[in-house]
N, C-alpha and C positions, 0 to 999 in steps of 0.2 A: 789749588795751593801749591806753589812751586817753591822749593828750597834750593839754595846753591850750596852744596857740601865741598868744603875747601879745606886746606891746612890752617892749623892755628896761626896767628900771627901775634907778636908781642903785645900789640894793641887790645887784642881780646880778652886779656887776662882777666879784668875785671867782670866783664860779662860772663866769662866762664865760670868764675868763682861764685857769682851769683846765681847761675843756674845749678851748679852742684850744691849750693846751700839750700836752694829750694828743693830739691829733689831729695837730699840726704841733709836733713838740719843737724843731726848730731854730729856730722863729720865737720872737724874745722878746716875750713878752706879761705886761703887769701888769695889775692891776686898775685903776690910775691910768691907764694907756694906753688901757684899753677905755672908761673913763669919759671921756677927753678925746677920743677919736673920735666918741663920741655926743653930747657937749655942747660941748666946747670948741674943736674944730678950726674953721678957717675954713671958711665955707659950703661951698665947692666941695670939701673933704676931709672932709666929715662923713657918717657912715654912718647909715642906720636898720638898728639891730639888732633881731631877733626871736628869742624864746627859746621852746624846748619845756619846759614845765613838767608834771611828773609827781608829783602829791601833794606839791607844795611843794619838790621836788628839780629842779633843771635837769638835762635829759638831753640837750639840744642846742642850739645857736644857728645862726643865720644872719644875714647882713648883706647889705644892698644899697647898694653905693657908685653914683656916677654911671654908670660904664660896665660894671661886671661884677657877678657874684653868686658868693658863697662860701658853702659850708655845712659844719658840721662836726657830727657826730653820735657821741656817747659809746655804746660798746657796752655796754647795759645788762646782759648777762649778765656782764661782767667788772667791772662796777661794784660788785657785791656788796652 
């Protein structure tokens, strides 16, 4: 199983929001919120998002804020 890890693109916002909601259901996450965190937030609150792409479908994402790192990975077996 090979993944292509790349930088987030604006068109990835909906898929990233879905992955985060699946991994952390209590966290309110929207595509607009993800896009804002990447591009619209003040510089000190901006994140660098990376996504794991498998054949054009996002399978995971991670981001690096100033102080900590968080990663969310979708269970590919359950994704069907």
